[in-house]
C-alpha positions as CSV (number, residue, x, y, z in Angstrom):
1,M,3.3,28.0,-13.5
2,E,0.9,27.1,-16.2
3,F,-2.1,24.8,-15.2
4,T,-3.1,22.6,-18.1
5,F,-4.9,19.3,-18.0
6,S,-1.6,17.6,-18.2
7,T,-0.1,19.3,-15.1
8,I,-3.3,19.1,-13.0
9,T,-3.3,15.3,-13.9
10,L,0.3,15.1,-12.9
11,Y,-0.2,16.7,-9.6
12,T,-3.3,14.6,-8.9
13,T,-1.1,11.5,-9.6
14,L,1.5,12.9,-7.2
15,L,-1.0,13.5,-4.5
16,L,-2.7,10.1,-4.7
17,T,0.7,8.3,-4.8
18,G,1.9,10.4,-1.9
19,L,-1.3,9.5,0.1
20,S,-0.7,5.9,-0.6
21,A,3.0,6.1,0.3
22,G,2.2,8.1,3.4
23,L,-0.5,5.6,4.6
24,F,1.9,2.6,4.2
25,F,4.8,4.6,5.8
26,A,2.7,5.7,8.7
27,W,1.6,2.1,9.2
28,Q,5.2,0.9,9.0
29,V,6.4,3.3,11.7
30,S,3.4,3.5,14.1
31,V,1.0,0.6,13.7
32,I,3.4,-2.3,13.4
33,P,5.6,-1.3,16.3
34,G,2.3,-0.9,18.3
35,T,1.0,-4.4,17.5
36,K,4.2,-5.9,18.5
37,R,3.5,-4.8,22.0
38,V,0.1,-6.5,22.3
39,K,-0.7,-10.0,23.4
40,N,-1.3,-12.6,20.7
41,S,-5.2,-12.8,20.9
42,S,-5.4,-8.9,20.7
43,Y,-3.2,-8.9,17.8
44,I,-5.2,-11.4,15.8
45,E,-8.5,-9.7,16.8
46,T,-7.1,-6.2,15.9
47,M,-5.7,-7.3,12.5
48,Q,-9.0,-9.1,11.6
49,Q,-11.0,-6.0,12.3
50,I,-8.5,-3.6,10.5
51,N,-8.4,-5.9,7.5
52,R,-12.2,-5.8,7.3
53,A,-12.5,-2.1,7.9
54,I,-9.8,-0.9,5.4
55,I,-11.9,-2.2,2.5
56,N,-13.8,1.1,2.1
57,P,-14.0,3.7,-0.8
58,A,-11.6,6.1,0.6
59,F,-8.9,3.6,1.0
60,M,-9.4,2.1,-2.4
61,I,-9.2,5.5,-4.0
62,V,-6.0,6.1,-2.3
63,F,-4.5,2.6,-3.0
64,L,-5.8,2.0,-6.5
65,G,-6.4,5.5,-7.7
66,P,-2.8,6.1,-8.4
67,V,-2.6,3.4,-11.2
68,P,-5.0,4.9,-13.6
69,M,-3.7,8.5,-12.8
70,Q,-0.1,7.2,-13.4
71,I,-0.8,5.7,-16.7
72,L,-2.9,8.7,-17.8
73,S,0.0,10.9,-16.7
74,A,2.4,8.8,-18.8
75,F,0.1,9.0,-21.8
76,L,-0.2,12.8,-21.5
77,Y,3.6,13.2,-21.3
78,R,4.4,10.7,-24.0
79,N,6.2,13.4,-26.1
80,D,8.3,14.7,-23.2
81,A,10.9,11.8,-22.6
82,S,12.2,13.4,-19.4
83,T,8.9,13.1,-17.8
84,F,7.4,10.3,-19.6
85,W,10.1,7.6,-18.7
86,P,10.2,8.3,-15.0
87,I,6.3,8.0,-14.9
88,V,6.6,4.7,-16.7
89,Y,8.9,3.5,-14.2
90,V,6.5,4.7,-11.5
91,V,3.8,2.7,-13.1
92,I,5.9,-0.4,-13.1
93,L,7.2,0.1,-9.5
94,Y,3.9,0.9,-8.1
95,V,1.9,-1.8,-9.9
96,I,4.4,-4.5,-9.0
97,G,5.9,-3.5,-5.7
98,T,2.7,-2.1,-4.2
99,V,-0.5,-3.3,-5.8
100,L,0.6,-6.9,-6.8
101,V,2.6,-7.4,-3.5
102,T,-0.6,-6.5,-1.7
103,G,-3.0,-8.4,-3.9
104,F,-0.9,-11.7,-3.9
105,G,0.9,-11.3,-0.6
106,N,-0.8,-9.4,2.0
107,V,-4.5,-10.0,1.1
108,P,-4.3,-13.8,0.9
109,L,-2.6,-13.7,4.4
110,N,-5.5,-11.4,5.6
111,D,-8.1,-13.7,4.0
112,Q,-6.4,-16.8,5.8
113,L,-6.3,-14.9,9.1
114,D,-10.0,-14.1,8.8
115,T,-11.0,-17.7,8.7
116,H,-10.2,-18.1,12.3
117,S,-12.6,-17.5,15.1
118,L,-10.7,-16.5,18.2
119,P,-13.3,-18.1,20.6
120,D,-12.6,-21.6,18.8
121,L,-8.8,-21.4,19.3
122,D,-6.7,-22.1,22.3
123,E,-3.7,-20.1,23.3
124,D,-1.2,-22.4,21.5
125,Q,-3.2,-22.1,18.3
126,I,-3.5,-18.2,18.6
127,T,0.3,-18.1,19.1
128,R,0.9,-20.3,16.1
129,E,-1.5,-18.3,13.9
130,R,0.3,-15.0,14.9
131,Q,3.7,-16.6,14.1
132,L,2.5,-17.8,10.7
133,Y,1.1,-14.4,9.8
134,E,2.9,-11.5,11.4
135,G,6.4,-11.8,10.2
136,H,5.6,-12.6,6.6
137,W,2.9,-9.8,6.5
138,N,5.3,-7.4,8.0
139,K,8.0,-8.3,5.4
140,L,5.5,-8.0,2.6
141,H,4.2,-4.5,4.0
142,A,7.9,-3.2,4.2
143,I,8.3,-4.1,0.5
144,R,5.0,-2.3,-0.6
145,T,6.0,0.7,1.5
146,A,9.4,1.0,0.0
147,F,7.9,0.7,-3.5
148,A,5.2,3.3,-2.8
149,V,7.6,5.7,-1.4
150,I,10.1,5.2,-4.2
151,S,7.3,5.8,-6.7
152,F,6.1,9.1,-4.9
153,G,9.8,10.3,-4.9
154,L,10.1,9.7,-8.6
155,L,6.8,11.6,-9.3
156,L,8.0,14.4,-7.0
157,F,11.2,14.6,-9.0
158,V,9.4,15.0,-12.2
159,S,6.7,17.5,-11.0
160,V,9.2,20.1,-9.9
């Protein structure tokens, strides 16, 4: 195997996209089932704390880093149609299905949830807030997980 700037870029793209897909998949199969088992007030508090903690440099690199790398990879493989077009599809799928779903779906729900102070809510209000948040958030998460995994799979296909 020859290591060129193009192949190193493609493998870095594959790695970052894979880390993102893996993070979302792991959340889907472990955190979501776990949070379904906790009482409403614990759920709200846990999600508020996770949503605050996840905005950190490591997460942002894993979540947003694939986009410029995917675009750069597409550009570097622009003369190789069998690699270029799958990478273009990856860019479209990842940006729309993962980044935009997160930005316009999950993040607004997180922001809304963060406006609530648990000590100021009674049990009925806590239950209502969880019902308004959890199902919708989990559906959006499943969508972004699927798109991230599909994006990773396509990149894996063109990387071998």
